[in-house]
N, C-alpha and C positions, 0 to 999 in steps of 0.2 A: 504494500500500500504506500502511496505517496505521502510524504510529510510536507504539507503545504506551508508549515511554519518555516521550513528550511529552504523551500523552493524560491528561486529568483523571482521577485515580484514582477519584473518585466515580462517573464514568461506567462505568469498568471494573467496579467493585463492583456497581453497579446491573445491568449486563448479566449478570454472573455469577449474581446472585440470581435474575433473571428466567429465565435458562436452567435453573438448578437447580429452580425452581418448576415449570417445564414438564416437566422430566424426572420429577420426583416424581409429578406428576399423571398422567403417562402410565403409570408403573409401578403406581401405586395403582389406576387405572382398570382396568388389565389384570388385576390380582390380585383385586380385590374382586368382580368378576363381575356381580352383580345390580344394583348401584347404582354411580354414579360417585363419585369422592372429594368432589365438590362437593355431590352429593345427600346423601352420608353426613354431611357437615358440617352441612347444614341440619337433618337429623334429630337430630343431637346437640344443636344449638342449640335446637330445639323442645323437647327434653327438659329444658331448663334453666328453662322457664317453668312456673309453677303453673297459670296459665290460658292458654288458647289466645291467642297473641299476634297482633297485627295485622301486616300485611306491613311496615309502617314500623318496628314494634318489632323484628321479626325481622331486618330489614336493619341 
């Protein structure tokens, strides 16, 4: 069993951020219906360009 008292606090924070990210994505994907949260983010980012961006610019 892991001893969380001795574990590097940065690892615990990273793990919790990672878990939160996955949970939020799952909830958003379920609620948004037609597009996933990642697809929605790409669409939002595309709207920020005046001209169609290259894939490199979008990334």
